[in-house]
C-alpha positions as CSV (number, residue, x, y, z in Angstrom):
1,M,79.8,99.5,32.9
2,L,80.7,99.7,36.6
3,R,81.1,102.9,38.3
4,V,84.0,104.0,40.7
5,H,82.6,103.8,44.3
6,N,82.6,106.6,46.7
7,A,84.1,105.8,50.1
8,E,81.1,107.4,51.9
9,K,78.4,105.5,50.0
10,T,80.1,102.0,49.7
11,G,80.6,99.7,52.5
12,S,81.5,96.8,50.4
13,L,82.3,96.4,46.7
14,T,78.9,96.2,44.8
15,G,79.2,94.3,41.6
16,M,82.3,92.2,42.6
17,T,82.1,88.8,44.5
18,E,85.0,86.5,45.4
19,T,84.2,84.0,42.6
20,E,85.1,86.9,40.2
21,S,88.6,87.3,41.3
22,P,91.0,84.2,40.8
23,R,93.1,85.5,43.7
24,A,90.4,85.6,46.2
25,T,90.5,82.2,47.8
26,Q,94.2,81.5,47.4
27,A,96.2,84.6,48.2
28,P,98.9,83.8,50.7
29,L,99.4,87.5,51.0
30,I,97.9,90.8,50.0
31,V,99.9,93.9,49.1
32,F,98.5,97.5,49.2
33,T,100.8,100.1,47.7
34,D,101.1,103.9,47.1
35,L,102.3,104.8,43.7
36,D,104.1,108.2,43.2
37,G,107.4,107.9,45.3
38,T,106.7,104.3,46.2
39,L,106.2,101.8,43.3
40,L,106.7,104.6,40.9
41,D,109.9,106.7,40.7
42,H,109.0,110.3,42.0
43,H,110.5,112.0,38.9
44,S,110.1,109.4,36.0
45,Y,106.9,107.6,37.0
46,S,108.6,104.2,36.1
47,W,108.0,101.0,38.0
48,R,110.9,99.0,36.1
49,A,112.9,98.6,39.2
50,A,110.2,96.8,41.0
51,S,109.6,94.3,37.9
52,P,111.3,91.3,39.7
53,A,109.0,91.4,42.6
54,L,106.1,92.4,40.7
55,A,106.7,89.4,38.5
56,R,107.1,87.1,41.6
57,L,103.9,88.5,43.2
58,R,101.9,87.8,39.9
59,K,103.2,84.3,39.6
60,A,102.4,83.5,43.3
61,G,98.8,84.9,42.8
62,V,99.4,87.5,45.3
63,P,96.9,90.6,44.9
64,V,98.6,94.0,44.6
65,I,96.1,96.6,45.4
66,L,97.1,100.1,44.0
67,A,96.2,103.0,46.4
68,S,96.8,106.4,45.3
69,S,95.6,110.0,44.8
70,K,95.6,109.1,41.0
71,T,92.2,109.0,39.3
72,A,90.3,105.9,38.3
73,T,91.3,106.5,34.7
74,E,95.0,106.7,35.5
75,I,94.9,103.7,37.8
76,A,93.0,101.4,35.6
77,L,95.4,101.8,32.8
78,L,98.4,101.3,35.2
79,R,96.7,98.4,36.9
80,D,96.6,96.5,33.6
81,Q,100.2,97.3,32.5
82,L,101.2,95.9,35.8
83,G,99.2,92.8,35.3
84,F,97.0,93.2,38.1
85,G,93.6,94.0,36.4
86,D,91.7,91.4,38.4
87,C,92.4,93.3,41.7
88,P,90.4,96.1,43.1
89,A,92.1,99.6,43.4
90,I,91.9,102.4,45.9
91,V,91.5,105.9,43.9
92,E,91.8,109.5,44.8
93,N,93.6,108.9,48.2
94,G,90.7,106.6,49.3
95,A,87.8,108.8,48.3
96,G,86.8,106.1,45.8
97,L,87.3,102.3,45.0
98,L,87.6,100.9,41.5
99,P,86.3,97.4,41.5
100,A,88.4,94.7,40.0
101,G,88.2,94.6,36.1
102,A,86.1,97.7,35.9
103,A,86.3,100.4,33.5
104,P,85.9,103.8,35.2
105,E,82.9,106.0,34.5
106,V,83.6,109.4,36.0
107,D,80.6,111.1,37.8
108,L,81.6,114.8,38.3
109,T,78.8,115.4,40.9
110,Q,81.0,115.4,44.0
111,Y,83.9,117.0,42.3
112,R,81.8,120.0,41.2
113,A,80.3,120.1,44.8
114,L,84.0,120.0,46.2
115,R,85.2,122.9,44.0
116,Q,81.9,125.1,44.8
117,A,82.7,124.6,48.4
118,L,86.4,125.4,47.9
119,D,85.5,128.6,46.2
120,Q,83.3,129.6,49.2
121,I,86.4,130.0,51.5
122,S,87.6,133.3,52.3
123,P,89.2,134.9,49.2
124,D,92.5,135.7,51.2
125,L,92.9,132.1,51.8
126,R,91.5,130.6,48.5
127,Q,93.8,132.5,46.5
128,Q,96.8,130.8,48.2
129,F,95.6,127.4,47.2
130,Q,95.8,126.3,43.4
131,G,94.4,122.8,42.5
132,F,94.2,120.8,39.4
133,G,90.9,122.5,38.6
134,D,92.6,125.9,38.5
135,W,95.7,124.6,36.4
136,G,93.8,122.9,33.6
137,T,95.7,120.2,31.7
138,A,98.8,122.3,30.8
139,G,99.3,123.3,34.3
140,I,98.9,119.8,35.6
141,A,101.6,118.7,33.3
142,D,103.9,121.5,34.4
143,H,103.4,120.8,38.1
144,T,103.7,117.0,37.8
145,G,106.0,116.3,35.0
146,L,103.4,114.3,33.1
147,S,102.9,114.4,29.5
148,L,99.8,116.3,28.3
149,A,98.0,113.0,27.6
150,D,98.7,111.8,31.1
151,A,98.0,115.1,32.6
152,E,94.6,115.1,31.1
153,K,93.9,111.7,32.6
154,A,95.0,113.1,36.0
155,G,92.5,116.0,35.7
156,Q,89.5,113.5,35.4
157,R,88.7,113.6,38.9
158,A,85.5,112.5,40.7
159,F,86.0,112.9,44.4
160,S,89.2,114.9,45.2
161,E,91.1,118.0,44.4
162,P,95.1,117.9,44.7
163,G,96.9,121.2,44.7
164,L,99.6,123.4,46.3
165,W,99.4,125.9,49.2
166,S,101.7,128.9,48.6
167,G,101.2,130.7,51.8
168,D,102.8,130.2,55.2
169,A,102.1,127.4,57.7
170,A,99.9,129.6,59.8
171,G,97.9,130.4,56.8
172,Q,97.7,126.9,55.9
173,A,96.4,126.0,59.3
174,R,93.6,128.6,58.9
175,F,92.8,127.3,55.6
176,I,92.4,123.7,56.7
177,A,90.3,124.9,59.6
178,A,87.9,126.7,57.2
179,L,87.7,123.5,54.9
180,T,87.0,121.4,57.9
181,K,84.0,123.6,58.7
182,A,82.9,123.1,55.1
183,G,83.1,119.4,55.6
184,I,86.2,119.0,53.4
185,T,89.3,117.1,54.7
186,A,92.8,117.7,53.6
187,R,95.6,115.2,53.3
188,S,99.3,115.8,52.6
189,G,100.9,113.3,50.2
190,G,104.2,113.2,48.6
191,R,103.5,116.1,46.2
192,F,100.2,117.7,47.0
193,L,97.8,118.7,49.5
194,T,94.5,116.7,48.5
195,L,91.1,117.9,49.5
196,S,88.1,115.7,49.5
197,F,84.7,115.1,51.4
198,G,86.4,112.3,53.3
199,G,87.4,108.7,52.8
200,S,91.1,107.3,53.5
201,K,93.2,104.6,51.9
202,A,93.1,102.7,55.2
203,E,89.2,102.8,55.2
204,Q,89.0,101.4,51.7
205,M,91.8,99.0,52.7
206,N,89.3,97.5,55.2
207,N,86.7,97.1,52.4
208,V,89.1,95.2,50.1
209,L,90.1,92.9,52.8
210,K,86.6,91.7,53.2
211,L,87.0,90.2,49.7
212,Y,89.7,87.9,50.6
213,T,90.1,84.8,52.9
214,S,92.2,86.8,55.6
215,P,95.8,86.8,54.0
216,R,98.5,88.7,55.9
217,S,98.6,92.1,54.6
218,V,101.5,94.4,53.6
219,A,101.5,98.0,52.9
220,L,104.0,100.4,51.3
221,G,103.9,104.1,51.2
222,D,106.2,107.2,51.6
223,A,104.0,110.0,52.5
224,P,101.9,111.3,55.6
225,N,98.8,110.2,53.8
226,D,99.8,106.6,53.7
227,I,100.5,106.3,57.6
228,E,97.0,105.1,58.3
229,M,97.4,102.3,55.7
230,L,100.8,101.5,57.0
231,M,99.7,101.1,60.5
232,R,96.5,99.0,59.6
233,A,98.6,96.3,57.7
234,D,100.4,93.4,59.4
235,I,103.7,94.7,57.9
236,G,104.0,98.3,56.9
237,I,107.0,99.3,54.8
238,I,108.1,103.2,54.5
239,V,109.7,103.6,51.0
240,A,112.4,106.1,51.3
241,N,111.9,109.2,49.2
242,P,114.7,111.9,49.3
243,D,112.3,114.6,47.6
244,H,110.7,115.1,50.9
245,P,111.3,114.8,54.6
246,P,111.1,111.2,55.9
247,L,108.1,110.2,57.9
248,A,108.6,110.5,61.7
249,P,109.2,107.3,63.5
250,L,106.0,105.3,63.8
251,A,104.8,102.8,66.6
252,G,105.9,99.2,65.7
253,E,109.4,100.3,64.1
254,S,111.3,98.9,67.1
255,G,109.7,95.4,66.8
256,G,110.1,95.3,63.1
257,R,106.4,95.5,62.2
258,I,107.1,98.9,60.5
259,R,110.1,98.8,58.3
260,R,112.0,101.4,56.2
261,T,113.8,101.0,52.8
262,T,117.2,102.3,52.2
263,L,116.7,102.5,48.4
264,P,114.1,104.9,47.3
265,G,111.1,104.3,45.0
266,P,110.7,101.2,43.1
267,A,114.2,99.9,43.8
268,G,113.4,100.0,47.6
269,W,109.9,98.6,46.8
270,N,111.6,95.8,45.1
271,D,114.0,95.1,47.8
272,A,111.4,95.2,50.5
273,M,108.9,92.9,48.9
274,M,111.6,90.4,47.9
275,A,112.6,90.3,51.5
276,V,108.9,89.8,52.6
277,M,108.2,87.0,50.1
278,D,111.4,85.3,51.3
279,E,110.0,85.4,54.9
280,F,106.6,84.0,53.7
281,G,108.2,81.3,51.7
282,I,106.6,82.8,48.5
């Protein structure tokens, strides 16, 4: 069984070669996509509105690389349901990488070290942050709207700790500064502030691109932790999400390299990818 690879320890995908992926030498395009609020509806977690574009991408042999704060356990199941099990996936906000076709084997060493470091933060700051490890399965379900079964999968973390800051902005700045001194990074997503020992979607994106024969890349996302990935791609698409403030204008928007959808979530994803495939003659 192949393990989920950590961003700090993995420069390439051990255990996967180009010959193992039928898409590797023929892809006319490669797609990297965030999940919650982007390919998945922010409230229902459904991707059904994006089904036409997903089917067209599958038929054309275009790899779709899921890139999310979700765990490898969650993403492995979703990747198979979407029909892209032969593609690698970026997990836990880029802290880990799940090889194509691999079943995740969760090693808790880093997660335990992260939780221990978090608990060393000054109590006045620590008590204002509550993460998945504090909530347990029932709390994760309450804060995400997931079923208990899905919340249990979301809690099977190897590299990162999503959570919510309950204090003010000044306190959050002090909290993040204290985390930085402890070697912990904090990234804001569509729902949570996610803590880890490093790694980003863009860094893992570079690792994935090495597996393919340089197709044009498209990235889709809705939150601040997607910006690096959007900027790294040949085409970046900001998917509308009315549940949080829109991203500030990015370099490249005026020239059309960075685009925005009008419709939110999977409906916007579908429209944007249909337009891109029309452009590329796919």
